N, C-alpha and C positions, 0 to 999 in steps of 0.2 A: 504493499501498499504506500502511497506515496506520501512523503513527509512534508509538504507543502501544499498551499493551495494558490492557484492563479486568481487574482482578483481583478474584475473591471469596476472602475470608477464611472458611475453615471451622475454626472451633475459636477461642475468644476469651479463651485463657489467658494466661499470662505471656509465652509465647514470641511470641506475635501482638503485642504491643506493640512489640518488637525489630524486627520485620518493617516494621511501620508506620512506626514512627519514623525509622528509618534509610534510608527509599526514598522517603518521601512528597515531598520535594522535587525527584527525578528527573521530568524531564518525560515519560520512557517508561511511567512508571509510574502507573496510575489506580486507587485502590483505589475499588471501586464498591459492594460488597457486604459484609456481616459477618454470619456464621451460627453462631449457638451453642444448643444445648438449653437452655440458660438464657437465658431472653429477657433478662433484666438485665444479663448478661455481654455479649450482643451488643449491645444499646442502650448501655451504657457505653462500648465500644471504639469503637462508630460514633459516638458523640457527642464522644468525646476526640479522634478524627481526622478528623471531618467527613465521614462515610461516609454516603452518602443510605440506601441499602436495609439493611436488616437482617432477618434470619430467624430461625427456630428449627426449621426442618427443610431439611436439605442440598437435596433434591429441588426445593425452591421456589426456591432460589439456582440450580440448574442449569437453570432455565427462564427466568432473567434474562436477556434479550437483551444487556444491557451487559456481561454475564459472557463474557471470552473465555477465561479460565484460572481455576484453582482452586490455591490454597495450601492443603493439607490440614496442619493444625496441631493435630488431635485427639491424644488420647493414643495411644500406638501399637497397642492393641489395636482401637482403632476406624478404623484406617487402610484396611483392604482395602475394605469395602462403598463408601465414598464415592469411592475412587479407580476402582474398577469402574464406578460411576455416572457419574462424570464423564467418563469415556473414551467411555461409551455417549452422553453427551449432546453429545460432539464439543468437550470441553473440553482444553485443555492442562493437565498437572497437574505440580504442585511438591509432593512429601511430605516432612514432616519425618523427622528420624530419630529411631530406627530405622525403615525402611522398612516392615519388616514382623516380625512375630514368629517366623517360621519362613521358610525357602528357598520351601516351598509357596505361601506367601502372595504372596511376590515374582515367583514363576512366573506366578501367576495375573494378577497385576497386568500382566505382560508380555504375557501371551497376549490381554489385553483392550484393549492399547493399540492404536490406529488407525494405518497408516501416515499420516504428515503430522502426527502430533500429539507434541508433546514431553512427555516423561515424565521427571522430574528428581529428584534427593533433595537435602535440605539438609545432608546429611554432608559436603558439599565447602566448609562454612563455611572452613575453614583452608587451603584450595588457591587461594581465590579473590582471590589478591593477586601483585603483580609479583614478591615474592621467591619463592614457590611457582613461578610461571612460567619464573624462572630457573633453579631446581632441576630442574624438569622437562625444560628443553632440555637441561641438560646430561647428563642421563640418555639422552634421546632421540638426542643428538647423538655418543653413544659416547663420552664423556670418561670415564666409568667402566671402560670395557671391559664384558666380560661381568658381569652382575649376579649378586652372590653372596648377601649376606645383607639382608634388612631387620630392622632392630632398632629397638624401642623399649624404655626404661625409664622410667618416669613413677611415681614413688612420693612420697607425701604423709603425714605424721602426721595425725591429728586435731588441730582447733584447741584451743587451751587453753580450760578452761571448757565443754567439750562438754555440751550439755543434751539430747542425744536428737533434736533436730530435723532433722538433716541426715545424710548426703545425701538427696534429696529421695524418690529411688528406692526408700528404705527405707520410704517412707509413702504412696507412690501405687500402688495396686492395678492401677491400668490399664496398668502397663508389663509385662504378660504373665509375671510372676515372672523378670524379669531385672534384673540389677543394673550394676554400673561398666562391665561390657564392653558393653551396649547404650546406655549413657550417653555416657561419654567415651571408651569404647574403640572405637566406630564411627567417631569422629573420627579416633582412631591409624591405625585399617585403611584408611579412606577415603585419608588422608593419604600413608601408605607406599605402597599399592598404587597411587594415582592419579600418584604422582610416578615410580614404577617403570613407568608406562606399561600398568597392568592386565594381564589375561592371564597371572595366576598365581594359579589357583585352589588350594585345599590338596590335597595328596596324603596325607601322613601327618602327625598331629598328636597331641602329648603335653600334657595341660594340668592344671592344680591351680587349683580352685576354692576361695577361702575366704570365708567368712560373717562376719558380724559378731563381732570378739574378744570373749570372756566379760567382760572389763573393762569395755566399753561395754554390754552388755547389761545389765549391773548398772545402768547408769545410766538406760536407757530401752529396753525391748524394742520392735524395730520392726514394723510391721504387714506387712512383707514380709520374708522371710527369704532374702534373696539374696546374691550374691557383692558383696564389696567389695574383694577383690584377685583377681588374675588373673595366673597364669604359663602361658606356651603356648611351645612349643618343636616345631619339627618342618620338613618338606618341603614347600615349593609347586611348581607346574608349572615345567619348564625347571631344575630342581634348585637354585632358591634357596632357601636357608635363612630361616626365619621364627623370630625370638628376640624374644619379647614379655612385657613384664611392667607392669602398671598396677595400683596399689594405693594404696588409701585405708585410714587406721588403721595406717599403716606404723609399725613399732618403728625409728625411726631417722630421720636427716636427709633432707629432701625432695631429689630429684633428678629433673631432666628431660633426658631423652636421645632424640633421633630422628636414625637414622642409615641410609644406603645405602651398601652397599661393594660395590664391583666388583674385577676383577683389577687394574686400573691405577690406581684413584682412590676415594676416599670421600668421601661428603657428609655433613658435620655439620650438622644442621638445628634451626631453632627453631619447633615448630608454633605457640606463643603469642606474643603481641608480646614483643620483647626483641631485643638486639643481641649479635653479628651473627646474621642472620638465616640466611644460608647460608655456608658455608665449605667450599670445594672443597680435599682434601689429595689430592695427585698423586705417585705415585711416581717418582723420578728415580734416574740413576746414583749421586747423592749422599746419597739418603735421601727426604725428601719434601719437596715444595714447598707453600705453602698460600696459597690465592687466596681473598680474601672477595669473595663473587659479590654478596651483598646486605647492606650493612652497616647500614641504616636499618630500624627496626622499624615494622611497620604498626599500626594501631589496632584497639580494639575495635570501633569504628563501622564500619570496613572489612568485619571480621568478619561482623558481624551484618547488614550489607545486602549481603554477597555472592551467596548463594543467589539470592535473589530478582531481584538485577540481572543477574546471570548467566542466570537463566530466562527473563527477560524479553528479553535479548539473542539467547537462541537462538531464541526465537519470531520476533523481528523480521527476525533475520539469516539465518534458515533454518540453523540450524547446530546439532551436537550441544551438550547442556549439560555442563558441568563432570562431573558425576557423573550419567549416565543411569540409568534403571532395570535396565538390563542388567548396568552396572557395579555398581550397588546390589545386585544379585544374586550378584555375587563377593564382596562384602562379608558378604551374608548367609552364603553357603557356608562362608566362614572363620568367621564367627561361631558358626553351628551347629556346626562342627566343633571348635570349642574348648569350647563347652556339652557336646556328646556326649564328649569325652574326658574332660572335668573330671568328669562324672556316673559313670565306670568306676571 
């Protein structure tokens, strides 16, 4: 069996450089083709990283015998067609997040995925490290007892001197009318649901979506009138409570919190590089005992390399990826439930 995988890159925008830069030195990874509808973008990326083949039509990339698997790094509205075509051509597929714009799109990808081919999502970025594995093991081993709550509160004020050029989803129409939830929120959902062991689709969700505040509209009107703040609360399967807040342009101090709570213990987590990464708080007869499970921060390089290296490992080792398309569907179900509830 081959000890490496020939990867074709579809979409040569900003994120593609991180995929290439952080994985090109791994002997299991061979970047063999680059494709973009903009010939100059495909040529520039291929020249930068020494990729031999470059295309402007992904159908041509899919006929290249050197391509074993495809990394779909196009804007979200252009994910579905190349994923279906890649599976039809017998290629493994890794899809950038968000995998789809709706549940129906992800379901179509799953229906097209042949047995034996890996379908994976890049939303696993922040779980592809040793600290996340320790947290997931603590949940799977029953150290928390019955799981009760998935919590995230991540809020940031606008940067001083804001000039209207960010966040990028306010200015890129190919994101399908989705804002911070489809951008950073997908990472939060993958992180919480993945560490919790999946299997927690939404039952009842209430949500509030807030668009760009008037103060910042006066500085620069966005091309996309999408949400920059999300608040969601509700019930997931098995009676698990979902308590979520992700906000940009927040009127207050920045705050990061990711937490899993059970009957017997809770995990305080750090999705981003920081210390400590994972702390277990266990109830005892005398109160609560604290145990630091992962004291050391991982790096942004590990974050950016994670999805591709996990994808290649899943192919070579014949195992599931960290986030399969079936699990991406669970994320999309919760995403759609939040958008639907926020629109009422």
